C-alpha positions, 0 to 999 in steps of 0.5 A: 156299212148299213143299208139305207132306211129308204131308197128308190133306185132302179137298175138301168134296164130291169127296174130293180134294186141292185143285187147286193141289196136284199129287201124283206117284207115281214121276213120274206125276201122279195125280188124286183123291188124298185123302192122301199121305206123301212120307217114308213113300212112300205115297198114297191115291187113289180107284179108277177103272174102265176108263172113268175113272169113280170106283168105288163100293161102296154110297154110298162111293167105293173108295180104295186105297193105293199105294207108291212115290216120292211128290212133292208140288208146289204149282202 
């Protein structure tokens, strides 16, 4: 089974893709990915501070879009 070429799926409480899906941007594995599109070359990830904690604004997590070569792999 292949990973989908694009996906926007959030886990119920954490706002992340399910753990059996690994998403790489330019060869680097990223955590807290909430959406991606391999063909368009972008991902949306939750932003982290220097300590590795998810950043928030009020009660909401801050997300950012990054561009590059996107690869999705089922693990």
